[in-house]
C-alpha positions in Angstrom: 83.6 124.0 84.8 84.6 120.5 83.7 88.1 119.2 85.2 90.1 116.0 85.3 92.1 115.8 88.5 95.1 113.1 88.5 96.8 112.3 91.8 100.1 110.6 91.0 101.1 108.5 93.9 103.8 105.6 94.6 101.3 102.5 94.2 98.2 103.9 91.9 97.5 106.9 89.8 94.1 108.0 90.4 91.8 110.2 88.1 88.7 112.1 88.6 86.3 113.8 86.4 84.9 117.0 88.3 81.8 118.8 87.1 82.3 121.8 89.1 83.1 120.6 92.5 81.4 117.3 92.3 83.4 114.0 91.1 81.1 111.5 89.6 83.6 109.4 87.7 87.0 108.0 89.1 89.6 105.3 87.9 92.9 103.8 89.1 95.8 102.8 87.1 98.9 101.1 88.5 101.8 103.4 89.0 104.4 100.7 87.8 105.8 99.6 85.9 106.9 103.2 84.4 105.8 103.8 81.0 107.0 106.4 78.2 104.6 109.5 77.5 103.4 107.5 74.2 102.2 104.6 76.4 100.7 106.8 79.0 99.0 108.7 76.3 97.3 105.4 74.7 96.4 104.1 78.0 94.7 107.2 79.0 92.8 107.6 75.7 91.5 104.0 76.3 90.0 105.0 79.8 88.3 108.2 78.3 86.8 105.9 75.9 85.7 103.5 78.6 84.2 106.5 80.7 82.8 108.1 77.5 85.0 111.4 77.9 85.8 113.7 75.3 89.1 115.4 75.7 87.8 118.5 73.9 85.0 118.9 76.6 87.4 119.1 79.5 88.3 122.7 80.4 91.1 122.2 82.9 93.5 119.2 83.8 95.0 119.3 87.6 97.8 117.1 88.5 99.4 116.5 91.9 102.3 114.1 92.4 104.7 112.6 94.7 106.7 110.7 91.8 108.7 113.4 90.1 109.8 111.2 87.5 106.5 110.2 86.4 105.0 113.9 86.5 106.9 115.1 83.3 105.6 111.9 81.2 102.1 112.2 82.4 101.9 116.0 81.8 103.5 115.4 78.3 100.7 112.8 77.6 98.1 114.9 78.8 99.1 117.9 76.8 99.0 115.6 73.7 95.5 114.4 74.3 94.2 117.8 75.3 96.4 120.5 73.5 96.8 122.3 76.6 99.3 122.3 79.5 97.8 120.8 82.9 98.1 122.8 86.2 100.5 121.3 88.4 100.1 121.7 92.2 102.2 121.1 95.2 102.9 122.2 98.7 103.9 125.7 97.4 100.5 126.4 95.8 98.7 129.1 97.8 95.6 128.1 99.9 94.0 128.9 103.0 96.1 126.0 104.6 99.6 126.8 106.1 101.7 123.7 105.4 104.4 125.1 107.6 107.1 122.3 106.3 109.2 122.5 103.0 109.4 119.0 103.2 105.6 118.2 103.1 104.4 115.9 100.4 101.6 117.1 97.8 99.2 114.4 98.8 99.5 115.5 102.7 99.0 119.0 101.7 96.0 118.2 99.6 94.6 116.1 102.5 94.6 119.1 104.6 93.3 121.5 102.1 90.2 119.1 101.3 89.5 118.8 105.0 89.7 122.6 105.5 87.2 123.3 103.0 85.0 120.4 103.3 84.7 120.3 107.3 85.3 123.8 108.6 85.1 125.1 112.3 86.6 122.2 113.9 90.2 120.6 114.0 90.7 117.7 111.8 92.8 114.3 111.6 93.2 112.9 108.1 94.1 109.4 107.9 95.5 108.2 104.4 95.9 104.4 104.0 98.4 104.6 101.2 101.8 103.3 100.3 102.7 105.1 103.8 100.0 105.4 106.5 99.7 109.1 107.5 97.8 110.9 110.0 98.0 114.6 109.6 96.3 117.1 111.8 94.8 120.9 111.1 93.1 123.4 113.3 90.0 125.6 112.3 92.3 128.3 111.1 93.8 126.2 108.5 97.2 125.7 110.5 99.0 122.4 110.0 99.4 121.1 113.5 101.7 117.9 112.7 101.9 114.8 110.9 102.6 111.1 111.3 104.1 108.9 108.8 104.2 105.2 109.4 104.8 102.1 107.0 101.8 101.3 104.9 99.6 98.4 105.3 99.8 96.9 101.9 103.6 97.8 102.0 104.1 95.7 105.4 102.0 92.9 104.2 104.1 92.7 101.0 107.2 92.9 102.9 105.9 90.0 105.3 105.0 87.8 102.6 108.3 88.5 100.5 110.9 88.0 103.6 109.3 84.7 104.6 109.2 81.3 103.3 105.9 79.8 104.2 103.5 82.6 104.6 100.9 83.1 101.7 99.6 86.2 99.9 96.3 86.8 101.5 93.0 89.3 101.0 93.2 92.2 103.6 89.6 91.5 105.0 88.2 91.4 108.5 88.8 87.6 109.9 85.9 86.0 111.7 87.9 85.8 114.9 90.6 87.7 116.6 92.3 84.9 117.4 93.0 82.8 114.0 93.4 78.9 113.7 94.8 79.0 110.4 97.6 80.8 108.8 95.6 83.2 106.7 93.1 84.3 109.3 96.0 84.7 111.8 97.7 86.8 109.3 94.4 88.8 108.5 93.8 89.3 112.1 97.3 90.8 112.8 97.1 93.1 109.6 93.7 94.2 110.2 93.4 94.6 114.1 97.2 95.5 114.4 97.0 98.5 112.4 93.5 99.4 113.8 95.3 99.5 117.3 97.8 101.7 115.5 95.4 104.0 114.0 93.1 104.3 117.2 96.5 104.9 119.1 97.1 107.8 116.6 93.9 109.4 117.0 93.9 109.3 120.8 97.4 110.9 121.2 96.6 113.4 118.8 93.7 114.3 120.5 95.5 114.5 124.0 98.1 116.7 122.5 96.0 119.2 120.7 93.4 118.9 123.7 90.3 118.5 121.5 87.9 115.6 120.0 89.2 115.9 116.3 86.9 115.1 113.4 88.8 112.3 111.6 88.5 111.6 108.0 89.9 108.5 106.4 91.1 108.1 102.8 93.4 105.9 100.6 93.2 102.3 99.1 92.2 100.3 102.1 90.6 102.9 104.1 87.2 100.9 103.6 88.6 97.8 105.6 89.2 100.0 108.7 86.0 102.5 108.9 83.5 99.9 109.7 85.7 98.6 112.8 86.0 101.7 114.7 83.6 104.8 115.8 86.7 107.0 116.1 86.8 107.4 112.1 83.8 109.8 111.2 84.0 109.8 107.6 85.7 107.3 104.9 86.2 109.3 101.4 88.3 107.5 98.7 88.4 110.9 96.6 89.3 113.1 99.5 93.0 113.6 98.2 91.6 114.3 95.0 89.2 116.7 96.2 92.3 118.6 97.9 94.2 118.8 94.6 90.9 120.2 92.8 90.4 123.1 95.2 94.4 123.8 95.1 94.0 124.1 91.2 90.4 125.3 90.2 91.4 128.9 90.5 94.7 128.6 88.7 
Protein backbone atom coordinates (compact mmCIF):
# COMPACT_ATOMS: atom_id res chain seq x y z
CA UNK A 1 0.00 0.00 0.00
CA UNK A 2 1.29 3.46 -0.91
CA UNK A 3 0.36 6.30 1.42
CA UNK A 4 1.07 9.99 1.75
CA UNK A 5 1.25 11.15 5.37
CA UNK A 6 0.94 14.85 6.21
CA UNK A 7 1.93 16.36 9.55
CA UNK A 8 0.54 19.91 9.90
CA UNK A 9 2.60 21.77 12.49
CA UNK A 10 2.72 25.35 13.67
CA UNK A 11 5.93 26.06 11.76
CA UNK A 12 6.09 23.47 8.97
CA UNK A 13 3.93 21.02 7.06
CA UNK A 14 5.89 17.80 6.53
CA UNK A 15 4.92 15.24 3.90
CA UNK A 16 6.08 11.64 3.67
CA UNK A 17 5.57 9.08 0.93
CA UNK A 18 5.21 5.62 2.50
CA UNK A 19 5.61 2.37 0.59
CA UNK A 20 4.01 0.04 3.14
CA UNK A 21 5.89 0.90 6.38
CA UNK A 22 8.90 2.57 4.71
CA UNK A 23 9.19 6.29 4.07
CA UNK A 24 11.78 7.00 1.38
CA UNK A 25 10.68 10.47 0.25
CA UNK A 26 9.72 13.46 2.39
CA UNK A 27 9.52 17.20 1.98
CA UNK A 28 8.58 20.30 3.98
CA UNK A 29 6.47 23.38 3.27
CA UNK A 30 6.25 26.43 5.49
CA UNK A 31 2.99 26.62 7.44
CA UNK A 32 2.69 30.39 7.09
CA UNK A 33 1.41 32.46 5.41
CA UNK A 34 -1.93 30.67 5.34
CA UNK A 35 -3.16 29.85 1.85
CA UNK A 36 -6.53 28.97 0.31
CA UNK A 37 -7.30 25.38 -0.59
CA UNK A 38 -6.82 26.28 -4.28
CA UNK A 39 -3.35 27.71 -3.58
CA UNK A 40 -2.49 24.66 -1.50
CA UNK A 41 -3.69 22.36 -4.27
CA UNK A 42 -1.37 24.02 -6.78
CA UNK A 43 1.57 23.91 -4.38
CA UNK A 44 1.00 20.23 -3.55
CA UNK A 45 0.77 19.33 -7.24
CA UNK A 46 4.07 21.10 -7.91
CA UNK A 47 5.71 19.06 -5.14
CA UNK A 48 4.22 15.87 -6.57
CA UNK A 49 5.74 16.72 -9.96
CA UNK A 50 9.11 17.44 -8.33
CA UNK A 51 9.14 14.02 -6.64
CA UNK A 52 7.54 12.22 -9.62
CA UNK A 53 4.46 11.19 -7.64
CA UNK A 54 1.32 10.22 -9.54
CA UNK A 55 -1.81 11.03 -7.53
CA UNK A 56 -3.73 8.04 -8.90
CA UNK A 57 -1.08 5.67 -7.52
CA UNK A 58 -1.66 6.76 -3.90
CA UNK A 59 -3.92 4.39 -1.95
CA UNK A 60 -4.37 6.47 1.20
CA UNK A 61 -3.70 9.95 2.54
CA UNK A 62 -3.29 10.35 6.32
CA UNK A 63 -3.35 13.76 7.99
CA UNK A 64 -2.44 14.74 11.56
CA UNK A 65 -2.64 18.37 12.60
CA UNK A 66 -2.13 20.80 15.46
CA UNK A 67 -3.40 23.74 13.36
CA UNK A 68 -7.20 23.31 13.12
CA UNK A 69 -7.72 26.20 10.70
CA UNK A 70 -5.39 24.55 8.17
CA UNK A 71 -6.75 21.01 8.50
CA UNK A 72 -9.92 21.78 6.54
CA UNK A 73 -8.17 23.65 3.70
CA UNK A 74 -5.48 21.01 3.27
CA UNK A 75 -8.09 18.23 3.37
CA UNK A 76 -10.05 19.97 0.61
CA UNK A 77 -6.93 20.42 -1.50
CA UNK A 78 -5.97 16.75 -1.07
CA UNK A 79 -9.50 15.61 -1.97
CA UNK A 80 -9.39 17.67 -5.17
CA UNK A 81 -6.05 16.14 -6.16
CA UNK A 82 -6.78 12.51 -5.28
CA UNK A 83 -10.57 12.29 -5.60
CA UNK A 84 -10.82 10.74 -2.14
CA UNK A 85 -11.13 12.00 1.41
CA UNK A 86 -8.01 11.86 3.59
CA UNK A 87 -7.99 9.98 6.89
CA UNK A 88 -7.71 12.44 9.79
CA UNK A 89 -6.05 11.08 12.92
CA UNK A 90 -5.73 12.66 16.36
CA UNK A 91 -5.46 11.72 20.05
CA UNK A 92 -8.91 10.04 19.88
CA UNK A 93 -7.72 7.58 17.20
CA UNK A 94 -7.45 4.12 18.75
CA UNK A 95 -4.04 2.53 19.25
CA UNK A 96 -2.16 0.47 21.81
CA UNK A 97 -1.02 3.74 23.42
CA UNK A 98 -3.08 5.25 26.23
CA UNK A 99 -2.91 9.07 25.85
CA UNK A 100 -4.48 9.65 29.33
CA UNK A 101 -5.18 13.33 28.59
CA UNK A 102 -7.93 14.98 26.56
CA UNK A 103 -5.54 17.89 25.95
CA UNK A 104 -2.74 15.92 24.31
CA UNK A 105 -1.69 17.25 20.91
CA UNK A 106 -1.79 15.00 17.87
CA UNK A 107 1.97 15.38 17.36
CA UNK A 108 2.81 14.22 20.89
CA UNK A 109 0.39 11.30 20.59
CA UNK A 110 1.94 10.31 17.25
CA UNK A 111 5.43 10.46 18.78
CA UNK A 112 4.34 8.09 21.56
CA UNK A 113 2.68 5.73 19.07
CA UNK A 114 5.76 5.59 16.83
CA UNK A 115 8.07 4.85 19.74
CA UNK A 116 5.73 2.12 21.03
CA UNK A 117 5.76 0.32 17.67
CA UNK A 118 9.40 0.92 16.76
CA UNK A 119 11.13 0.40 20.13
CA UNK A 120 9.07 -2.13 22.10
CA UNK A 121 9.88 -3.61 25.48
CA UNK A 122 11.35 -0.55 27.20
CA UNK A 123 10.41 2.84 28.58
CA UNK A 124 10.95 5.65 26.07
CA UNK A 125 11.44 9.42 26.11
CA UNK A 126 10.65 11.28 22.89
CA UNK A 127 12.17 14.74 22.49
CA UNK A 128 10.50 16.85 19.80
CA UNK A 129 12.53 19.92 18.81
CA UNK A 130 9.66 21.76 17.15
CA UNK A 131 7.90 25.09 17.64
CA UNK A 132 7.71 23.94 21.24
CA UNK A 133 10.31 21.65 22.81
CA UNK A 134 8.46 18.64 24.22
CA UNK A 135 9.61 15.58 26.15
CA UNK A 136 7.07 12.77 26.40
CA UNK A 137 7.48 9.45 28.20
CA UNK A 138 5.79 6.10 27.65
CA UNK A 139 6.24 2.73 29.35
CA UNK A 140 6.57 -0.78 27.94
CA UNK A 141 2.80 -1.39 27.99
CA UNK A 142 1.89 1.75 26.06
CA UNK A 143 0.86 3.84 29.04
CA UNK A 144 1.68 7.54 28.82
CA UNK A 145 3.72 8.51 31.88
CA UNK A 146 3.71 12.25 31.21
CA UNK A 147 4.83 15.15 29.05
CA UNK A 148 6.99 18.29 29.41
CA UNK A 149 6.35 21.35 27.21
CA UNK A 150 8.95 24.14 27.01
CA UNK A 151 9.60 27.03 24.60
CA UNK A 152 11.03 25.82 21.30
CA UNK A 153 14.61 26.61 20.37
CA UNK A 154 13.92 28.50 17.15
CA UNK A 155 10.95 30.20 18.84
CA UNK A 156 13.24 31.38 21.64
CA UNK A 157 15.94 32.49 19.22
CA UNK A 158 13.47 34.49 17.13
CA UNK A 159 12.13 36.13 20.28
CA UNK A 160 15.65 37.03 21.43
CA UNK A 161 16.56 38.61 18.10
CA UNK A 162 13.20 40.34 17.74
CA UNK A 163 13.24 41.87 21.22
CA UNK A 164 16.77 43.26 21.11
CA UNK A 165 18.24 46.15 19.15
CA UNK A 166 21.72 44.84 18.40
CA UNK A 167 21.59 41.01 18.39
CA UNK A 168 21.73 39.57 14.85
CA UNK A 169 20.03 36.56 13.32
CA UNK A 170 22.35 33.55 13.55
CA UNK A 171 22.70 30.04 12.17
CA UNK A 172 22.01 27.43 14.82
CA UNK A 173 25.25 25.42 14.77
CA UNK A 174 27.71 24.22 17.39
CA UNK A 175 30.23 27.00 18.14
CA UNK A 176 33.95 26.27 18.24
CA UNK A 177 34.17 27.19 21.93
CA UNK A 178 31.73 27.33 24.82
CA UNK A 179 32.92 30.83 25.73
CA UNK A 180 32.45 33.07 22.71
CA UNK A 181 34.40 36.22 21.89
CA UNK A 182 32.03 37.70 19.31
CA UNK A 183 28.26 38.20 19.34
CA UNK A 184 27.40 35.38 16.93
CA UNK A 185 29.45 32.69 18.72
CA UNK A 186 28.19 33.92 22.11
CA UNK A 187 24.59 33.53 20.95
CA UNK A 188 25.30 30.16 19.35
CA UNK A 189 26.79 28.91 22.59
CA UNK A 190 23.80 30.11 24.59
CA UNK A 191 21.25 28.54 22.25
CA UNK A 192 23.09 25.26 21.67
CA UNK A 193 24.56 24.54 25.11
CA UNK A 194 21.78 26.23 27.05
CA UNK A 195 19.09 24.06 25.49
CA UNK A 196 21.37 21.01 25.56
CA UNK A 197 21.62 21.46 29.33
CA UNK A 198 17.82 21.70 29.51
CA UNK A 199 17.35 18.55 27.41
CA UNK A 200 19.86 16.52 29.43
CA UNK A 201 18.21 17.79 32.62
CA UNK A 202 14.82 16.64 31.36
CA UNK A 203 16.20 13.18 30.60
CA UNK A 204 17.89 12.82 34.00
CA UNK A 205 14.84 13.99 35.94
CA UNK A 206 12.45 11.78 33.97
CA UNK A 207 14.71 8.77 34.49
CA UNK A 208 14.78 9.51 38.22
CA UNK A 209 11.00 9.85 38.38
CA UNK A 210 10.21 6.66 36.46
CA UNK A 211 13.12 4.81 38.07
CA UNK A 212 14.53 3.53 34.81
CA UNK A 213 17.07 4.33 32.10
CA UNK A 214 14.76 5.28 29.25
CA UNK A 215 15.53 4.87 25.55
CA UNK A 216 15.63 8.41 24.11
CA UNK A 217 14.45 9.39 20.62
CA UNK A 218 14.91 12.89 19.20
CA UNK A 219 12.86 14.32 16.35
CA UNK A 220 11.87 17.72 15.00
CA UNK A 221 13.51 20.50 13.04
CA UNK A 222 16.80 21.01 14.91
CA UNK A 223 17.24 17.59 16.56
CA UNK A 224 20.25 16.96 14.28
CA UNK A 225 22.12 19.81 16.01
CA UNK A 226 21.80 18.26 19.49
CA UNK A 227 22.11 14.51 18.85
CA UNK A 228 25.92 14.59 18.23
CA UNK A 229 26.51 16.61 21.41
CA UNK A 230 25.23 14.10 23.97
CA UNK A 231 25.20 10.37 24.56
CA UNK A 232 21.86 10.69 26.37
CA UNK A 233 20.00 10.73 23.01
CA UNK A 234 20.09 7.27 21.45
CA UNK A 235 18.34 7.87 18.11
CA UNK A 236 17.59 10.95 15.99
CA UNK A 237 14.78 10.45 13.48
CA UNK A 238 13.32 13.45 11.67
CA UNK A 239 10.45 11.29 10.38
CA UNK A 240 9.44 9.94 13.80
CA UNK A 241 6.18 11.92 14.06
CA UNK A 242 5.20 11.05 10.48
CA UNK A 243 5.72 7.37 11.27
CA UNK A 244 3.40 7.67 14.27
CA UNK A 245 0.69 9.26 12.11
CA UNK A 246 1.16 6.46 9.59
CA UNK A 247 0.73 3.76 12.25
CA UNK A 248 -2.42 5.53 13.51
CA UNK A 249 -4.02 5.73 10.07
CA UNK A 250 -2.81 2.65 8.21
CA UNK A 251 -5.71 0.40 9.25
CA UNK A 252 -8.49 3.01 9.12
